[in-house]
C-alpha positions as CSV (number, residue, x, y, z in Angstrom):
1,X,72.7,83.8,151.2
2,X,76.4,83.1,150.4
3,X,79.2,84.1,152.8
4,X,79.3,87.8,153.5
5,X,82.9,89.2,153.2
6,X,84.1,92.3,155.0
7,X,85.3,94.0,151.9
8,X,85.3,93.2,148.2
9,X,87.7,95.1,145.9
10,X,86.8,95.3,142.2
11,X,89.8,95.9,140.0
12,X,93.3,94.7,140.1
13,X,95.5,97.6,139.1
14,X,97.8,99.6,141.4
15,X,94.9,101.1,143.3
16,X,93.0,97.8,143.9
17,X,96.1,95.8,144.8
18,X,97.4,98.5,147.2
19,X,93.9,98.5,148.8
20,X,94.2,94.7,149.1
21,X,97.6,94.9,150.8
22,X,96.4,97.4,153.4
23,X,93.1,95.7,154.0
24,X,94.8,92.3,154.4
25,X,97.4,93.6,156.8
26,X,94.6,95.1,158.9
27,X,93.1,91.6,159.0
28,X,90.0,92.6,157.2
29,X,90.1,89.6,154.9
30,X,89.7,91.3,151.5
31,X,88.5,89.6,148.4
32,X,89.8,91.2,145.2
33,X,88.1,90.5,141.9
34,X,91.0,91.5,139.7
35,X,89.4,91.1,136.3
36,X,90.8,89.4,133.2
37,X,92.6,92.6,132.3
38,X,94.3,92.6,135.7
39,X,97.2,95.0,136.3
40,X,95.6,98.0,134.5
41,X,97.4,100.2,132.1
42,X,100.8,99.3,133.5
43,X,100.4,95.9,131.8
44,X,101.1,97.7,128.5
45,X,103.9,99.9,129.9
46,X,107.3,98.6,128.9
47,X,109.5,100.6,131.3
48,X,108.5,102.4,134.5
49,X,111.2,104.8,135.7
50,X,109.3,107.1,138.0
51,X,108.0,104.7,140.6
52,X,109.9,105.3,143.8
53,X,112.2,102.4,145.0
54,X,113.3,101.3,141.5
55,X,116.3,103.5,140.6
56,X,117.0,101.4,137.5
57,X,113.4,101.2,136.4
58,X,111.1,98.2,136.2
59,X,108.8,96.7,133.6
60,X,105.2,97.6,134.1
61,X,103.9,93.9,134.2
62,X,106.8,93.0,136.6
63,X,105.8,95.8,138.9
64,X,102.2,94.6,138.9
65,X,103.2,91.1,139.6
66,X,105.1,92.3,142.7
67,X,102.0,94.2,143.8
68,X,100.0,91.1,143.4
69,X,102.4,88.8,145.2
70,X,102.5,91.2,148.1
71,X,98.7,91.2,148.4
72,X,98.7,87.4,148.4
73,X,101.4,87.2,150.9
74,X,99.3,89.1,153.5
75,X,96.3,86.9,152.8
76,X,94.2,88.7,150.2
77,X,92.0,86.3,148.2
78,X,92.3,87.0,144.4
79,X,89.7,86.0,142.0
80,X,90.5,86.3,138.3
81,X,87.1,87.1,136.7
82,X,85.2,90.1,135.5
83,X,82.4,91.6,137.5
84,X,79.2,91.5,135.4
85,X,76.7,93.2,137.8
86,X,76.5,94.9,141.2
87,X,73.6,95.8,143.5
88,X,74.4,98.6,145.9
89,X,70.8,99.4,146.9
90,X,71.1,97.5,150.2
91,X,73.7,95.9,152.4
92,X,75.3,93.5,152.2
93,X,76.2,94.6,148.7
94,X,75.9,92.1,145.9
95,X,78.6,91.5,143.3
96,X,78.3,89.0,140.5
97,X,80.8,87.4,138.1
98,X,79.9,84.9,135.4
99,X,80.3,82.1,137.9
100,X,79.5,83.4,141.3
101,X,77.5,85.7,143.5
102,X,79.4,87.4,146.3
103,X,78.3,89.6,149.2
104,X,80.2,92.2,151.2
105,X,79.6,94.7,154.0
106,X,81.9,97.1,152.2
107,X,83.1,97.7,148.6
108,X,86.2,99.3,147.1
109,X,85.9,100.2,143.4
110,X,89.2,100.4,141.5
111,X,88.2,99.6,138.0
112,X,90.4,102.4,136.4
113,X,90.0,104.2,133.2
114,X,90.9,103.3,129.6
115,X,92.8,105.6,127.3
116,X,91.1,106.3,124.0
117,X,93.1,105.2,121.0
118,X,93.0,105.9,117.3
119,X,92.1,102.3,116.4
120,X,95.0,101.7,114.0
121,X,96.8,98.4,113.7
122,X,100.2,100.2,113.6
123,X,99.3,102.1,116.8
124,X,98.5,98.8,118.6
125,X,101.7,97.1,117.3
126,X,103.9,99.9,118.5
127,X,102.2,100.6,121.8
128,X,104.8,100.7,124.5
129,X,107.5,101.1,121.8
130,X,107.0,104.8,121.1
131,X,103.2,104.9,121.1
132,X,101.9,106.2,124.5
133,X,99.0,107.8,126.1
134,X,101.0,109.4,128.9
135,X,103.7,112.0,128.4
136,X,104.5,112.2,132.1
137,X,105.1,108.4,132.1
138,X,107.1,108.0,128.9
139,X,108.3,111.4,127.7
140,X,111.6,111.1,129.5
141,X,112.7,108.3,127.2
142,X,112.7,110.6,124.2
143,X,114.7,113.6,125.4
144,X,116.0,115.9,122.6
145,X,113.9,114.0,120.0
146,X,111.1,115.1,117.7
147,X,107.7,114.0,119.1
148,X,104.1,114.1,118.0
149,X,101.0,114.7,120.1
150,X,97.6,113.8,118.7
151,X,94.5,115.7,120.0
152,X,93.1,119.1,120.4
153,X,91.7,119.3,124.0
154,X,93.2,120.4,127.2
155,X,94.9,117.0,127.7
156,X,96.7,117.3,124.4
157,X,97.8,120.8,125.3
158,X,99.1,119.7,128.6
159,X,101.0,116.8,127.0
160,X,102.5,119.0,124.3
161,X,103.7,121.6,126.9
162,X,105.2,119.0,129.1
163,X,107.0,117.3,126.2
164,X,108.3,120.7,125.0
165,X,110.5,120.8,128.0
166,X,112.1,117.5,126.9
167,X,111.9,117.3,123.2
168,X,113.7,119.1,120.4
169,X,110.4,119.7,118.7
170,X,106.7,118.8,119.3
171,X,104.1,118.7,116.6
172,X,100.5,118.7,117.6
173,X,98.3,116.9,115.0
174,X,94.7,117.9,115.2
175,X,91.9,116.9,112.8
176,X,90.1,120.3,112.9
177,X,91.2,123.9,112.2
178,X,90.9,125.0,115.8
179,X,91.5,123.5,119.3
180,X,88.7,122.3,121.6
181,X,91.0,123.2,124.5
182,X,90.5,126.2,126.8
183,X,91.8,129.5,125.4
184,X,94.6,129.9,127.9
185,X,95.9,126.4,127.2
186,X,95.6,126.8,123.4
187,X,97.4,130.1,123.5
188,X,100.3,128.6,125.5
189,X,100.7,125.9,122.9
190,X,100.4,128.3,119.9
191,X,102.9,130.7,121.4
192,X,105.5,128.1,122.3
193,X,108.6,128.2,120.1
194,X,109.2,124.5,120.2
195,X,105.6,123.4,119.3
196,X,104.2,123.3,115.8
197,X,100.6,122.5,114.9
198,X,99.4,120.5,111.9
199,X,95.8,121.5,111.4
200,X,93.1,119.5,109.6
201,X,95.2,116.3,109.7
202,X,94.1,112.8,110.4
203,X,96.6,110.1,111.4
204,X,96.6,107.3,108.9
205,X,99.3,105.1,110.5
206,X,102.3,105.1,112.7
207,X,105.5,104.4,110.8
208,X,108.1,102.2,112.2
209,X,109.5,98.6,112.5
210,X,109.9,97.8,116.2
211,X,110.2,101.5,117.1
212,X,108.4,104.6,116.0
213,X,110.0,106.6,113.1
214,X,107.1,108.9,112.2
215,X,103.4,109.5,111.6
216,X,101.6,109.4,108.3
217,X,98.9,112.0,108.2
218,X,96.3,113.0,105.6
219,X,95.1,116.5,105.1
220,X,91.3,116.5,105.5
221,X,91.0,119.5,103.1
222,X,93.4,118.7,100.3
223,X,93.7,114.9,100.7
224,X,97.5,115.3,100.6
225,X,99.5,112.7,102.6
226,X,102.8,113.4,104.4
227,X,105.0,111.7,107.0
228,X,105.9,113.7,110.1
229,X,109.2,112.4,111.6
230,X,108.9,111.5,115.2
231,X,110.6,109.2,117.8
232,X,107.3,108.8,119.7
233,X,103.6,109.5,119.4
234,X,101.5,110.5,122.3
235,X,97.8,109.9,121.8
236,X,95.9,112.5,123.9
237,X,92.2,112.2,122.9
238,X,90.9,111.4,126.3
239,X,90.1,108.6,128.7
240,X,86.9,106.7,129.5
241,X,86.4,105.6,133.1
242,X,85.4,102.0,133.5
243,X,82.1,102.7,135.3
244,X,79.5,100.9,133.2
245,X,78.6,98.8,136.2
246,X,77.9,101.8,138.4
247,X,75.8,104.0,136.1
248,X,72.6,103.5,138.1
249,X,74.3,102.7,141.4
250,X,76.5,105.7,142.2
251,X,76.8,109.4,141.5
252,X,79.0,110.0,138.5
253,X,80.3,113.2,137.0
254,X,79.3,114.2,133.4
255,X,82.3,112.3,132.0
256,X,81.3,109.1,133.9
257,X,84.0,109.3,136.7
258,X,82.8,108.3,140.2
259,X,82.3,111.3,142.4
260,X,84.0,111.0,145.7
261,X,84.7,112.9,148.9
262,X,88.1,111.6,149.6
263,X,87.5,108.0,148.6
264,X,83.8,107.9,149.9
265,X,81.2,107.6,147.2
266,X,77.5,108.6,147.3
267,X,76.6,105.2,148.8
268,X,77.7,104.6,152.4
269,X,80.2,101.7,152.7
270,X,81.3,102.0,149.1
271,X,84.7,103.6,148.3
272,X,86.5,104.4,145.1
273,X,90.1,104.9,144.3
274,X,92.5,105.3,141.4
275,X,91.8,106.4,137.9
276,X,88.1,105.5,138.1
277,X,87.7,108.7,140.2
278,X,90.9,110.6,139.4
279,X,90.5,113.0,136.4
280,X,93.8,114.8,137.0
281,X,96.9,112.8,137.8
282,X,96.5,109.3,136.4
283,X,99.8,108.0,137.8
284,X,100.5,104.6,139.3
285,X,101.8,106.2,142.5
286,X,98.7,108.4,142.9
287,X,96.5,105.3,142.2
288,X,98.4,103.3,144.8
289,X,98.1,106.2,147.3
290,X,94.4,106.4,146.9
291,X,94.1,102.6,147.2
292,X,95.8,102.9,150.6
293,X,93.3,105.7,151.6
294,X,90.3,103.6,150.4
295,X,91.4,100.6,152.5
296,X,91.9,102.7,155.6
297,X,88.5,104.5,155.1
298,X,86.8,101.1,154.5
299,X,88.4,99.6,157.6
300,X,87.3,102.5,159.8
301,X,83.9,102.5,158.3
302,X,83.6,98.7,158.9
303,X,84.7,99.0,162.5
304,X,82.1,101.7,163.2
305,X,79.3,99.9,161.3
306,X,79.9,96.5,162.9
307,X,80.2,98.0,166.3
308,X,76.9,99.8,165.8
309,X,75.3,96.6,164.6
310,X,76.6,94.8,167.6
311,X,75.4,97.5,170.0
312,X,71.9,97.5,168.4
313,X,71.7,93.8,168.7
314,X,72.5,93.9,172.4
315,X,69.8,96.5,173.0
316,X,67.2,94.6,171.0
């Protein structure tokens, strides 16, 4: 068997890198498999203004590079690869990449979640320049402007209501003639004086050269096409947790998020943090906070488990 590490961290976003910083400072010797998409959703965030300690704001990729450098400074070993398989049925746990098999007494999962997008070329081109999946993150940049929210569930309602505090007008674009959201959330949106709804409308493209100018929508009933002026578009059609590796290994909720008690999962010695188990906040700071928690929980679990193993060996 290959070397058995104390802890392996899967995922290199704010949660995983914070876990690595705390685990490294505790002299646990963490190995973090950061993935080829290391850095998480902040890698497509142009300006971060709400992360404490940066009063002038900071670029998302720059912030993640600072996280990464701090983890390396304290001795965390980073591996740039994607995990292809895990085995959590027995300890030490097995983790495989394309090139290597690794083993660990403890595991921290921080693989995050991916926002669902519309799949438009114009959406991709303007992502981070007026196209966003997070009103809390980016709404402030568009104060007193006209904005568009795409979606019809509770997330879209929450985004629209939040943006209505900031924007001059919010238009919710929904492809059906009624919302999927809960009645109370839908009623709040429908009764808000600054929110309009464009029913039976499908987004055809995001208009703009360098920055967003509007959204072209097609009426699903009449076929008519119109452009809704907007300084930004917030796509709120849901997130998908990156949990494909753990479907048969851990308890997941109906949407695929890892179920946790704090950061503890259904398998002893396996912990989860960040957006892979957070269905509510989805912020860099809450991901980092839960990464800290997972590292401390893992360290304490390791100490107890290794002590128990040592005591059992002495009594054998």
